[in-house]
C-alpha positions in Angstrom: -67.6 -206.6 -7.3 -67.0 -204.9 -3.9 -69.6 -202.2 -4.4 -70.8 -199.3 -2.2 -73.6 -197.0 -3.3 -74.8 -193.7 -2.1 -78.1 -192.5 -3.5 -78.9 -189.5 -1.4 -79.4 -186.3 -3.3 -78.7 -182.7 -2.2 -79.4 -179.5 -4.0 -78.1 -176.1 -3.1 -79.1 -172.7 -4.3 -77.0 -173.1 -7.5 -79.0 -176.2 -8.4 -76.1 -178.7 -7.8 -77.2 -182.3 -7.6 -74.9 -185.1 -6.7 -75.2 -188.8 -6.9 -72.3 -190.7 -5.5 -71.3 -194.1 -6.6 -68.0 -196.0 -6.3 -66.7 -199.4 -7.1 -63.8 -200.2 -4.9 -62.6 -203.5 -6.3 -63.5 -207.0 -7.3 -63.7 -209.9 -4.9 -65.1 -213.4 -5.1 -64.4 -216.4 -3.0 -61.2 -217.8 -4.5 -60.6 -214.8 -6.6 -59.1 -211.7 -4.9 -58.2 -208.7 -7.0 -58.4 -206.0 -4.2 -54.7 -206.5 -3.3 -53.8 -204.9 -6.7 -55.6 -201.8 -5.7 -53.9 -201.8 -2.3 -50.5 -202.2 -4.0 -51.2 -199.3 -6.3 -52.4 -197.1 -3.5 -49.4 -197.8 -1.3 -46.7 -197.7 -4.0 -46.2 -193.9 -3.8 -46.6 -193.7 0.0 -43.4 -192.9 1.8 -42.3 -195.9 3.9 -40.6 -196.0 7.3 -42.2 -192.8 8.6 -43.7 -193.0 12.0 -47.2 -191.5 12.1 -49.6 -190.7 14.9 -52.4 -193.0 15.6 -54.9 -190.1 15.4 -58.1 -189.5 13.4 -60.2 -186.6 12.2 -64.0 -186.6 11.7 -64.8 -183.7 9.4 -68.5 -182.8 9.7 -69.3 -180.7 6.7 -72.4 -178.5 6.9 -73.0 -178.2 3.2 -74.6 -175.1 1.8 -72.9 -172.6 4.1 -74.0 -172.6 7.7 -74.8 -169.4 9.5 -72.0 -168.5 11.9 -74.4 -166.3 13.9 -77.1 -168.9 14.7 -74.5 -171.6 15.3 -71.5 -170.6 17.4 -71.5 -166.7 17.5 -75.0 -165.4 18.4 -73.7 -161.9 19.2 -76.7 -160.8 21.2 -75.0 -157.4 21.8 -75.3 -156.6 18.1 -78.3 -154.6 16.7 -81.4 -156.6 16.3 -81.0 -157.1 12.5 -77.6 -158.7 13.0 -77.9 -160.8 16.2 -79.1 -164.4 16.3 -82.7 -164.8 15.3 -82.9 -168.0 17.4 -81.6 -166.4 20.5 -78.8 -168.0 22.5 -78.1 -170.9 24.8 -75.8 -170.7 27.8 -72.8 -173.1 28.0 -70.6 -174.4 30.9 -68.1 -171.7 29.9 -68.7 -168.4 31.8 -70.1 -165.7 29.5 -70.0 -168.0 26.4 -73.3 -168.7 24.5 -74.2 -170.4 21.2 -77.2 -170.3 19.0 -80.6 -171.0 20.6 -81.4 -174.0 18.5 -78.4 -176.0 19.7 -79.1 -176.7 23.4 -77.5 -180.1 23.6 -74.3 -178.9 21.9 -74.3 -176.0 24.4 -74.0 -178.5 27.2 -70.7 -179.9 25.9 -69.0 -176.7 24.8 -66.5 -177.1 27.6 -65.1 -180.0 25.6 -65.0 -177.8 22.4 -63.2 -174.8 20.9 -65.3 -172.3 19.1 -63.4 -170.3 16.5 -65.0 -166.9 15.9 -62.5 -165.4 13.5 -62.4 -168.0 10.7 -62.5 -166.3 7.3 -61.5 -166.5 3.6 -62.5 -164.7 0.5 -64.7 -166.9 -1.8 -68.5 -166.8 -1.4 -69.3 -169.3 -4.1 -70.4 -172.8 -3.1 -67.7 -174.5 -5.2 -65.0 -172.0 -4.6 -65.6 -171.7 -0.8 -65.8 -175.5 -0.5 -62.5 -175.9 -2.4 -60.7 -173.4 -0.2 -61.8 -175.0 3.1 -61.4 -178.6 1.9 -58.0 -178.1 0.4 -56.6 -174.9 1.9 -56.4 -173.2 -1.5 -58.7 -170.9 -3.5 -60.0 -171.9 -6.9 -61.8 -169.2 -8.7 -63.0 -171.6 -11.5 -64.7 -173.9 -9.1 -68.1 -172.3 -9.6 -67.7 -172.3 -13.4 -67.1 -175.9 -14.1 -63.5 -176.0 -13.0 -62.1 -179.2 -11.4 -60.4 -179.3 -8.1 -56.8 -178.2 -8.4 -55.5 -179.4 -5.0 -55.9 -182.6 -3.0 -58.2 -182.7 0.0 -56.9 -183.2 3.6 -58.2 -186.8 3.6 -56.4 -187.7 0.4 -53.2 -186.0 1.7 -53.4 -188.2 4.8 -54.0 -191.3 2.7 -50.9 -190.4 0.6 -48.9 -189.9 3.8 -49.9 -192.9 5.8 -50.9 -195.3 3.0 -54.5 -195.9 1.9 -55.1 -198.7 4.4 -54.2 -199.4 8.0 -51.4 -201.9 8.1 -53.0 -204.0 10.9 -56.8 -203.7 10.5 -57.0 -203.0 6.8 -59.3 -200.1 7.5 -59.3 -197.5 4.8 -57.4 -194.4 5.8 -59.9 -192.1 4.3 -63.7 -192.7 4.3 -66.4 -190.4 3.2 -70.2 -190.4 3.9 -71.7 -188.3 1.2 -69.6 -186.6 -1.5 -68.3 -183.0 -1.1 -66.8 -181.0 -3.9 -63.0 -181.1 -3.8 -62.9 -184.0 -1.3 -60.7 -186.1 -3.6 -57.1 -186.6 -4.5 -56.7 -184.2 -7.4 -53.1 -184.7 -8.8 -52.2 -187.3 -6.1 -54.1 -189.8 -8.2 -57.2 -192.0 -7.8 -55.2 -194.3 -5.5 -55.9 -191.8 -2.7 -59.5 -191.2 -3.3 -61.9 -191.7 -0.4 -63.5 -195.0 0.4 -67.2 -194.3 0.0 -70.1 -195.6 2.0 -73.5 -194.4 3.2 -73.4 -194.9 7.0 -74.6 -198.5 6.8 -72.1 -199.9 4.4 -72.6 -203.5 5.4 -76.0 -203.4 3.9 -74.5 -202.3 0.6 -71.5 -204.6 0.5 -72.1 -206.9 -2.4 -69.7 -209.8 -2.8 -71.4 -211.8 -5.5 -70.8 -215.5 -6.0 -72.3 -217.5 -8.9 -76.0 -218.4 -8.1 -75.4 -222.1 -8.5 -72.8 -221.9 -5.7 -74.7 -219.7 -3.2 -78.4 -219.7 -2.6 -79.4 -216.4 -1.1 -77.7 -213.9 1.1 -77.7 -216.1 4.2 -75.7 -218.8 2.4 -73.3 -216.1 1.1 -72.6 -214.9 4.6 -72.2 -218.4 5.8 -69.7 -219.2 3.0 -67.7 -216.1 3.8 -67.6 -216.9 7.5 -66.3 -220.4 6.7 -63.7 -219.0 4.4 -62.6 -216.6 7.1 -62.2 -219.5 9.6 -60.3 -221.6 7.0 -57.9 -218.8 6.3 -57.2 -218.4 10.0 -56.7 -222.1 10.7 -54.7 -222.9 7.6 -52.1 -220.2 8.0 -52.8 -219.1 4.4 -52.4 -215.5 5.4 -48.7 -216.2 6.2 -48.1 -217.0 2.6 -49.7 -213.9 1.2 -47.9 -210.7 0.7 -48.6 -207.6 2.7 -51.3 -206.2 0.4 -53.1 -209.5 0.1 -53.2 -209.6 3.9 -54.5 -206.1 4.0 -57.3 -207.0 1.6 -58.3 -210.0 3.7 -58.3 -207.8 6.8 -60.4 -205.1 5.0 -63.1 -207.6 4.2 -62.9 -210.0 7.1 -61.3 -208.0 9.9 -62.5 -205.3 12.2 -63.1 -202.6 9.5 -66.4 -204.0 8.1 -67.6 -204.5 11.7 -67.2 -200.8 12.3 -69.7 -200.1 9.6 -72.3 -202.4 11.2 -74.2 -201.0 14.1 -76.1 -204.1 15.0 -73.7 -205.0 17.8 -73.8 -201.5 19.2 -75.8 -201.0 22.4 -79.3 -199.7 22.0 -78.6 -197.0 24.5 -75.7 -195.7 22.4 -77.7 -195.7 19.2 -80.5 -193.9 21.0 -78.0 -191.4 22.4 -76.7 -190.5 18.9 -80.2 -190.6 17.4 -81.6 -192.9 14.8 -81.4 -190.1 12.2 -79.0 -190.5 9.2 -76.6 -188.1 10.8 -76.7 -189.8 14.2 -75.9 -193.1 12.6 -73.1 -191.6 10.5 -71.5 -189.9 13.5 -71.6 -193.1 15.5 -70.2 -195.0 12.5 -67.4 -192.4 12.2 -66.4 -192.9 15.8 -66.3 -196.7 15.3 -64.2 -196.3 12.2 -61.7 -194.2 14.0 -61.4 -196.9 16.7 -60.3 -199.5 14.0 -57.7 -197.2 12.5 -59.5 -195.0 9.9 -57.6 -191.7 9.9 -60.1 -189.3 8.2 -63.9 -189.5 7.9 -66.0 -186.9 6.2 -69.7 -186.6 7.0 -71.8 -184.3 4.8 -74.9 -182.9 6.5 -76.3 -180.4 3.9 -79.2 -178.1 3.8 -77.7 -174.9 5.3 -78.1 -172.6 2.3 -80.8 -170.5 4.2 -81.6 -167.4 2.1 -85.0 -167.0 3.6 -86.9 -167.6 6.9 -83.7 -168.7 8.6 -85.3 -169.0 12.0 -87.7 -171.6 10.8 -85.0 -173.4 8.8 -82.7 -173.6 11.8 -85.5 -175.1 13.9 -86.0 -177.8 11.3 -82.4 -178.5 10.5 -80.7 -178.2 14.0 -82.2 -181.1 16.0 -80.3 -183.9 14.2 -77.1 -181.9 14.3 -77.6 -181.0 18.0 -78.2 -184.5 19.2 -75.5 -186.2 17.0 -72.7 -183.7 17.7 -73.4 -183.5 21.5 -73.5 -187.3 21.7 -70.2 -187.7 19.7 -68.3 -185.1 21.7 -69.5 -186.6 25.1 -69.0 -190.2 23.9 -65.5 -189.7 22.6 -64.5 -188.0 25.9 -66.1 -190.7 28.1 -64.2 -193.4 26.1 -60.9 -191.6 26.7 -60.5 -190.9 23.0 -60.3 -187.1 23.1 -56.5 -187.3 22.6 -56.9 -189.4 19.5 -60.0 -188.1 17.6 -60.5 -184.6 16.4 -63.9 -183.4 15.3 -64.0 -180.4 12.9 -67.4 -178.7 12.2 -67.4 -176.2 9.3 -68.8 -175.4 5.9 -67.9 -173.5 2.7 -68.6 -170.0 4.3 -70.9 -168.2 6.8 -73.9 -166.1 6.1 -74.4 -162.3 5.7 -74.5 -160.6 9.1 -77.6 -158.6 8.4 -80.9 -160.4 7.9 -82.2 -159.9 4.3 -85.7 -158.9 3.2 -86.7 -162.6 3.2 -85.8 -163.1 6.8 -82.7 -165.1 5.8 -79.0 -164.7 5.3 -77.0 -164.8 2.0 -73.5 -166.1 1.2 -70.6 -164.5 3.3 -67.1 -165.8 3.4 -65.5 -162.9 5.4 -66.6 -164.7 8.6 -67.4 -168.4 8.7 -68.4 -171.2 11.0 -65.7 -173.3 12.7 -65.8 -175.4 15.8 -63.5 -178.2 17.0 -63.4 -180.9 19.7 -60.7 -183.3 20.9 -57.6 -184.2 19.0 -55.4 -183.6 22.0 -55.9 -179.8 21.5 -56.8 -177.3 24.2 -60.5 -177.3 24.5 -63.0 -175.3 26.6 -62.3 -171.9 25.0 -63.3 -169.4 22.3 -60.6 -168.6 19.8 -60.7 -165.1 18.2 -63.5 -162.6 18.2 -65.9 -161.2 15.6 -66.5 -157.5 15.1 -69.5 -155.8 16.8 -71.8 -156.5 13.8 -70.5 -160.1 13.5 -69.4 -159.4 9.9 -65.6 -159.8 10.0 -62.9 -160.9 12.5 -62.1 -158.4 15.1 -58.9 -160.3 15.9 -56.3 -161.9 13.5 -58.2 -164.0 11.0 -57.9 -167.8 11.1 -57.6 -169.0 7.5 -58.2 -172.3 5.8 -54.5 -172.8 5.7 -54.3 -172.4 9.5 -57.0 -175.0 9.9 -55.1 -177.2 7.5 -51.9 -176.7 9.6 -53.8 -177.6 12.7 -55.1 -180.8 11.2 -51.6 -181.6 10.0 -50.4 -181.2 13.6 -53.1 -183.5 15.0 -52.5 -186.2 12.3 -48.7 -186.0 12.4 -48.3 -185.0 8.8 -45.1 -183.2 8.0 -45.9 -179.5 7.5 -43.1 -179.4 4.9 -44.5 -182.3 2.9 -43.9 -182.1 -0.8 -45.3 -184.2 -3.7 -44.5 -184.1 -7.4 -47.1 -182.2 -9.4 -48.3 -183.3 -12.9 -45.8 -180.8 -14.4 -43.0 -182.7 -12.6 -42.2 -180.1 -10.0 -42.2 -180.5 -6.2 -45.3 -178.9 -4.6 -45.7 -178.1 -0.9 -49.0 -179.3 0.5 -49.0 -176.5 3.1 -47.5 -173.1 2.2 -48.3 -170.4 4.7 -50.6 -171.8 7.3 -49.7 -172.1 11.0 -51.4 -174.3 13.6 -54.0 -172.3 15.6 -51.7 -171.1 18.4 -54.4 -171.1 21.2 -55.1 -174.8 20.6 -51.6 -176.2 20.6 
């Protein structure tokens, strides 16, 4: 069984606990059933459509990150509204960000900060559904199931669930997020799940009598790989069997394994879980993965937000700054878009517990790369950093921008369970300042 497990637990203020587990397919030496899954996934994908070789890394700050202490400190606001962590200067004249993010501040010239991102659902589930799918779902916080597919699943449906050359999954997630799945598109377009070090969790069991220990297992697989290459067996397999072999033996598994990465690069990203995940995400994009979600939770800061930001920010600060700089240095800024967001922002006025509560009328959003116009602030918040002062940027607009980067047809339709054609994008427009 090709098995990936994710045991990390995260609890928000509503008591939500998630344990992620997914079995992707069965594989044994001499018995390959993964092609069946690949066939099923690709059967409904439209063929013959040229697609961009671009990728999105979607960094999800689960719990609802404060927009004030991240990317809009508003030090001109009254003291009870402005950033409690102060501000950091950036290379952009007159632009500052929250004081607990000094390393990100140094790469803001390679980013776009959106200060007018807003919607209207301040529930963890509802806000997450809206941002992840582009659509509101008022039942999401009352046991409702996702009613629309996520951006990653839409891409998987559009491109096919695996890269035709490398076999890399089109959509990979590192930590589950509500509404990050395929909804009515079907399980074939669900994300390929891993925990940032997937090679340690890849279990390809062979009967004990045939393989003695993990070292012999790896040796057997290596020999099989060489036999396949030398015998020309792959030429006799159909497209999906070849994809399955590429997925297991090709470049995709290597992208999950950081042992061949330079120590300097690992140190640059940080040895934290988030640092390792962001480095893995970059490597996955390089081998053809189209959409990677990374969930870095813990932002539901109802009390003592200054202390919470000081504890939670260092990993984020190092990993994001390293990712943005690394992608630029490698000449990948045209190909990889980083999106940093969460389900909503936080109340503009500090509460009695020195924290901030749920607030969807102004939310956190920052982007980097993707061939978009970087080094700017898009939109402006009101004087008390509570609502957009300029035209709001909506989740549908973010969705349209991602469609633009990934080359997804903005008029794309699929057939709903009721048998009717449904547009994936209805009223959003790409963020004009970025195009």
